[in-house]
Structure formats: C-alpha cells, structure tokens
C-alpha positions in Angstrom: 30.0 -12.9 27.4 32.4 -12.0 24.8 36.2 -12.0 25.5 37.6 -9.0 23.8 41.0 -9.3 22.2 44.1 -7.5 23.5 44.7 -4.3 21.5 47.5 -1.7 21.3 46.1 1.1 19.1 42.6 1.2 20.7 41.3 1.0 24.2 38.1 -0.8 25.1 35.7 0.1 27.9 32.6 -2.0 28.8 29.8 -0.4 30.7 26.4 -2.0 31.3 26.7 -4.0 28.1 27.9 -1.1 26.0 31.3 -1.2 24.5 33.3 2.0 23.8 36.3 1.7 21.6 38.7 4.6 21.9 41.1 5.3 19.0 44.3 5.8 21.1 47.0 7.3 19.0 46.2 11.0 19.7 49.8 12.1 19.1 49.2 11.2 15.4 45.5 12.2 15.4 44.4 8.7 15.4 45.2 7.6 11.9 43.6 4.5 10.4 47.0 2.7 10.6 47.6 -0.9 9.9 47.6 -1.5 13.7 44.3 0.2 14.2 42.7 -1.7 11.2 43.9 -5.0 12.7 42.7 -4.2 16.2 39.3 -3.1 15.0 38.9 -6.2 12.9 39.7 -8.4 15.9 37.0 -6.6 17.9 34.5 -6.9 15.1 35.2 -10.6 14.7 34.7 -11.0 18.5 31.4 -9.2 18.4 29.9 -10.7 15.2 27.7 -13.3 16.8 27.4 -11.6 20.2 24.1 -10.4 21.7 25.4 -9.5 25.2 27.0 -6.4 23.8 24.1 -4.1 23.2 25.9 -1.2 21.6 29.3 -0.1 20.3 30.6 3.5 20.4 33.7 4.6 18.4 35.5 7.6 19.7 39.0 9.2 19.5 41.3 10.2 22.3 42.9 13.6 22.4 39.7 15.4 21.2 40.2 14.1 17.6 38.2 11.3 16.0 40.3 10.0 13.1 42.7 11.6 10.6 42.1 9.0 8.0 44.7 6.7 6.3 48.3 6.6 7.4 50.0 8.7 4.7 53.5 7.5 5.7 52.3 4.0 5.0 50.8 5.1 1.7 54.1 6.6 0.7 55.9 3.3 1.3 53.2 1.4 -0.6 53.5 3.7 -3.6 56.6 1.7 -4.7 55.5 -1.7 -3.5 54.1 -4.5 -5.8 50.5 -4.1 -6.8 49.6 -7.2 -4.9 50.7 -5.5 -1.6 48.6 -2.4 -2.3 45.6 -4.4 -3.2 45.9 -6.5 -0.1 46.1 -3.4 2.1 43.0 -1.9 0.5 41.0 -5.1 0.8 42.0 -5.4 4.4 40.4 -2.0 5.0 37.4 -3.1 3.0 36.9 -6.2 5.1 37.0 -4.0 8.3 34.3 -1.6 6.9 32.2 -4.6 5.7 32.4 -6.2 9.2 31.7 -2.9 11.0 28.6 -2.2 8.7 27.2 -5.7 9.5 27.7 -5.8 13.3 24.5 -7.0 15.0 24.4 -4.3 17.6 23.8 -0.5 17.3 27.0 1.3 16.4 27.6 5.0 17.2 30.4 7.3 16.0 31.1 10.1 18.5 33.0 12.8 16.6 35.0 15.8 17.8 38.0 17.6 16.3 37.9 16.1 12.9 36.9 13.0 10.9 38.7 12.9 7.6 38.9 10.5 4.6 38.9 6.9 5.7 38.2 8.0 9.3 35.0 9.6 8.1 34.4 6.5 6.1 34.5 4.4 9.3 31.9 6.8 10.8 29.7 6.3 7.8 29.5 2.6 8.6 27.9 3.4 11.9 24.2 3.4 12.6 24.3 6.8 14.4 26.7 9.6 14.0 27.0 12.4 16.7 29.4 15.3 16.3 30.2 18.8 17.6 29.3 21.9 15.6 32.9 22.8 15.2 34.1 19.4 14.1 35.7 19.3 10.7 34.9 16.8 7.9 36.1 15.9 4.4 36.5 13.1 2.0 39.9 14.5 1.2 41.4 11.7 -0.9 41.2 13.4 -4.3 43.2 16.4 -2.9 46.2 14.1 -2.4 45.8 12.1 -5.7 44.0 9.0 -4.6 40.4 7.7 -4.6 38.1 7.0 -1.7 38.1 3.4 -2.8 36.7 1.1 0.0 34.7 3.8 1.8 32.8 4.9 -1.3 29.8 2.6 -1.0 29.4 3.4 2.7 29.5 7.1 2.0 26.7 6.9 -0.5 24.8 4.5 1.9 25.0 7.2 4.6 24.2 10.4 2.6 22.8 9.2 -0.7 24.3 8.8 -4.2 24.2 12.5 -5.4 25.5 14.0 -2.2 28.2 11.3 -1.8 29.3 11.7 -5.3 29.7 15.4 -5.0 31.5 15.2 -1.6 34.0 12.6 -2.8 34.7 14.1 -6.2 35.2 17.7 -4.8 36.9 16.8 -1.5 34.7 19.5 0.0 35.4 20.6 3.5 32.5 21.2 5.9 31.6 21.4 9.6 29.0 20.0 12.0 25.8 21.8 11.0 26.5 21.4 7.3 27.5 17.7 7.9 24.0 17.3 9.4 22.3 18.9 6.4 24.4 16.6 4.1 23.3 13.5 6.1 26.8 12.7 7.4 25.8 13.6 11.0 22.6 12.5 12.6 23.0 14.6 15.7 24.9 17.9 16.2 25.8 19.3 19.6 27.4 22.5 20.6 30.4 21.1 22.5 32.0 18.0 23.9 29.7 17.9 27.0 26.8 17.7 24.5 28.4 14.6 23.0 28.1 12.6 26.2 24.4 13.7 26.7 23.5 12.8 23.2 25.2 9.4 23.3 23.5 8.7 26.7 20.1 9.3 25.1 20.9 6.9 22.3 22.1 4.3 24.8 18.9 4.7 26.9 16.8 4.1 23.8 18.8 1.1 22.5 19.0 -0.6 26.0 15.2 -0.7 26.0 15.2 -2.7 22.7 15.6 -6.4 22.3 19.1 -7.2 21.0 17.9 -10.0 18.7 15.3 -7.8 17.2 17.9 -5.1 16.7 20.1 -7.6 14.9 17.2 -8.8 12.8 16.2 -5.2 11.9 19.7 -4.4 10.8 19.6 -7.5 8.5 16.2 -6.3 7.1 17.5 -2.8 6.4 20.7 -4.1 4.7 19.1 -6.9 2.7 15.8 -5.5 1.3 17.4 -3.1 -1.2 19.4 -6.0 -2.7 16.4 -8.3 -3.4 14.2 -8.4 -6.5 10.8 -6.8 -5.8 9.0 -10.2 -5.8 11.3 -11.5 -3.0 11.0 -8.6 -0.7 7.6 -9.4 0.9 8.5 -13.0 1.7 11.9 -12.0 3.1 10.3 -9.4 5.4 7.7 -12.0 6.5 10.3 -14.6 7.3 12.3 -12.0 9.3 9.2 -11.0 11.2 8.1 -14.6 11.9 11.6 -15.5 13.3 11.4 -12.6 15.6 7.9 -13.2 16.8 8.5 -16.9 17.5 11.8 -16.2 19.3 12.1 -16.0 23.1 12.4 -12.3 22.8 9.2 -12.0 20.8 7.3 -14.1 23.3 8.7 -12.1 26.2 8.1 -8.7 24.4 4.5 -9.4 23.7 3.9 -10.8 27.2 5.6 -7.8 28.9 3.5 -5.3 26.8 0.2 -7.1 27.7 1.3 -7.4 31.3 2.3 -3.7 31.5 5.9 -4.4 32.6 9.3 -3.9 31.3 10.8 -6.8 29.2 13.7 -8.8 30.7 16.3 -7.2 28.3 15.4 -3.6 29.4 18.4 -1.9 31.1 18.6 1.5 32.7 21.5 3.8 31.9 
C-alpha cells in the first residue's frame, strides 16, 4: 500500500482503493501554484508503480476546479533570468508528463471553471466529467503568453485541428460545447450529477484488473509513436505479458468458472 506524501495545497482522500485529490486553495480559485505543482508531483511519484490504488480523481474545493497558472508568480518571473523561467515551465511539464503516464485510471471532476493550465491538467486525465454551466478556456494568448507545456495534451485530448483553434483563439465555452469539442467526456446538469457520474466510472474501473489497465494505458500511449512495422509485435508482447500474468490466469479462470475475479470491488 502506497504511503502518500504530506501536502499543503491539496487534500487526499482514499476510499476503497480510489484516491481523490482535492485542490485546496479555494480562496484563490485553486491556482496551479508552485506549491500545488510540487504536491501533485510528489503524489504522482508515489503512485507511479502502484497497483493498489485503482483510480485517481482530481477535483477542486469551493466549487471551482482550477484557475490555471499563478499570475502573481508569472509577474515575478517576467524579470527573472531565463533559466528560472525555463526551470518553472519544465517543472510543470514534468508534472503533466507524470500525470499522463500514471498506471491507474485518472478522472477530472470539473465544476465552476477549468482555465488555461488547470484545463491542461484535466486534459491529461483519462476521463473528464463536468457540469453544463462549467466554464472553460485555454486563455493564455489573451494575456500574452503561450500554452507551452499543456499544448500536446490538449491536442491529445481533442485532436490537432480543434486544439489548434482553441489555443490560438483562447475561445471561451461551457459544458455542452466542451463535450462537442472533446474536452469533456461526460456532461451533467449539476454538482449532484458529478458524484453520480464519477461513481459509475469507479464501478466500471473497479471491475477491471489493475495490471491490465496499466498495460492498456501503455498500449494506447505507445502505439502511435511506433513505426508501422513494429506495432503488431509491440501489441502482441503487451497481450502476452497480460495473458501470462497472475491477473490473466485469474481473469480467464473466473470467466470460465462464472465468478467474479479476485480484483473485483463493489462501490
């Protein structure tokens, strides 16, 4: 069982193998501050090789997901040496990279708003759930900066053409349109609907083998990067490792014996 790090800007809640991380600076609309980036990175590091944590939900306290980068911090960095600015940007990049590659299913539950870098964090998650009245924008170009580290995850989430338009125009949109654009996977009418939708995702995921989930995430992430002639063998190796694992043996046996596998958990 993973020992989670102590954190100041976020709160962690573990329930039945599912970790919820609450962004906990609601008085500031949960900005992606240096403290939050550091706390989230420590959590990702602790979870990287873990299979006991079956899922991770990111959510904001105070009815607000995340306002994006800390503009007060940006103002100070504007006159700092280039090396300091680059270091800050790469630190955010490492967090996004780590979150994108976590072995468990990741869910962003969005109410209020998800803006700029905060929306970029959500784009790294496997599932995004939001309310119909939640507000969204990749707003960087409106304040004279670029979306930098989040850009590749935005295009990964909603596609090249859509991501390009949204980041260049800093377009503002709400829940239903966010779903049409591919930013949200599930839209609900209100905050009560968020809990119901997330519970449904949890129920589905907790019926899946954690090792197979991790292997599938590796498959999804890796296949597009390989030359065509290597894809078939990579997929075959991935499948073989799963089939010959303890999970594979248990999963096939449980199906043939018409029983639930030993990893199945009820919500």
